[in-house]
C-alpha positions in Angstrom: 42.9 41.5 9.9 43.0 39.8 13.3 39.1 40.0 13.4 39.1 38.5 10.1 41.1 35.6 11.1 39.0 35.1 14.5 35.8 35.0 12.4 37.1 32.6 10.0 38.3 30.6 12.6 35.1 30.9 14.6 33.1 29.9 11.6 35.3 26.8 10.7 34.7 25.7 14.4 31.2 25.9 14.4 30.7 24.3 10.8 32.7 21.5 11.9 30.8 20.9 15.1 27.4 21.4 13.5 28.2 18.9 10.7 29.5 16.3 13.3 26.4 17.0 15.6 24.3 16.4 12.7 25.7 13.0 11.8 24.8 11.2 15.1 21.4 12.9 14.8 20.6 12.1 11.7 21.7 8.5 12.3 19.5 8.5 15.6 16.3 9.5 13.4 16.8 6.9 10.9 17.3 4.3 13.3 14.1 5.3 15.4 12.1 5.9 12.1 8.8 3.7 12.3 8.1 0.6 10.1 5.8 1.6 7.1 2.4 1.4 7.6 -0.2 -0.7 5.4 -0.9 2.3 3.3 2.6 3.3 2.9 3.4 -0.6 1.9 0.5 -0.4 -0.8 2.0 2.5 -2.3 5.1 1.2 -2.4 3.9 -1.7 -4.1 1.8 0.1 -6.5 4.8 2.2 -7.3 6.9 -0.5 -8.2 4.3 -1.7 -10.3 4.0 1.6 -12.1 7.7 1.8 -13.1 8.0 3.4 -16.6 4.5 5.3 -16.6 3.8 8.9 -16.8 1.3 11.5 -16.6 -2.4 10.6 -16.6 -1.5 6.9 -17.4 0.5 6.6 -14.0 -2.1 8.4 -12.2 -5.0 6.2 -13.4 -2.7 3.1 -12.8 -2.1 4.3 -9.2 -5.9 4.9 -8.5 -7.0 1.5 -10.0 -4.4 -0.5 -8.0 -4.9 1.0 -4.7 -8.6 0.7 -5.0 -8.1 -2.9 -6.0 -6.5 -3.6 -2.7 -8.9 -2.0 -0.8 -11.6 -4.1 -2.7 -9.7 -7.2 -2.0 -9.4 -6.4 1.7 -13.1 -5.8 1.7 -13.9 -9.1 0.3 -11.7 -10.8 2.2 -13.3 -9.6 5.5 -16.8 -10.6 4.0 -15.6 -14.2 3.6 -13.9 -14.3 7.3 -17.2 -12.9 8.6 -19.3 -15.5 6.9 -16.9 -18.2 7.9 -16.8 -17.2 11.8 -20.9 -16.6 12.0 -21.1 -19.3 14.5 -18.2 -18.3 16.7 -18.3 -15.8 19.6 -15.8 -14.1 21.7 -12.2 -14.7 21.9 -12.6 -17.8 19.6 -14.1 -15.7 16.9 -11.5 -12.8 17.5 -8.6 -15.2 17.1 -10.1 -16.9 14.0 -10.8 -13.6 12.3 -7.3 -12.3 13.1 -6.1 -15.2 11.7 -8.0 -15.5 8.6 -7.3 -12.0 7.7 -3.6 -12.5 7.8 -3.6 -15.0 5.4 
């Protein structure tokens, strides 16, 4: 009986210590989580737009949504490059950066 009580007390102590230790660790990992990448942001936006869709309809929508955003970025890059064709060096780099961020 003494062994059972000792084992039970030990188990409770380990459980209590483990759950307290997990809370700060979980909080620390959540606080240090990196910001969403561009791809994650695209996925989140498309997922919002696909609310209510299921199965093949959702799969087709997601594929189109993600592809369209990629095409839009490529078109923007072509336009910015065309506008900066006479620029060189740091001026071109700064212009392209500003143009793509719009």
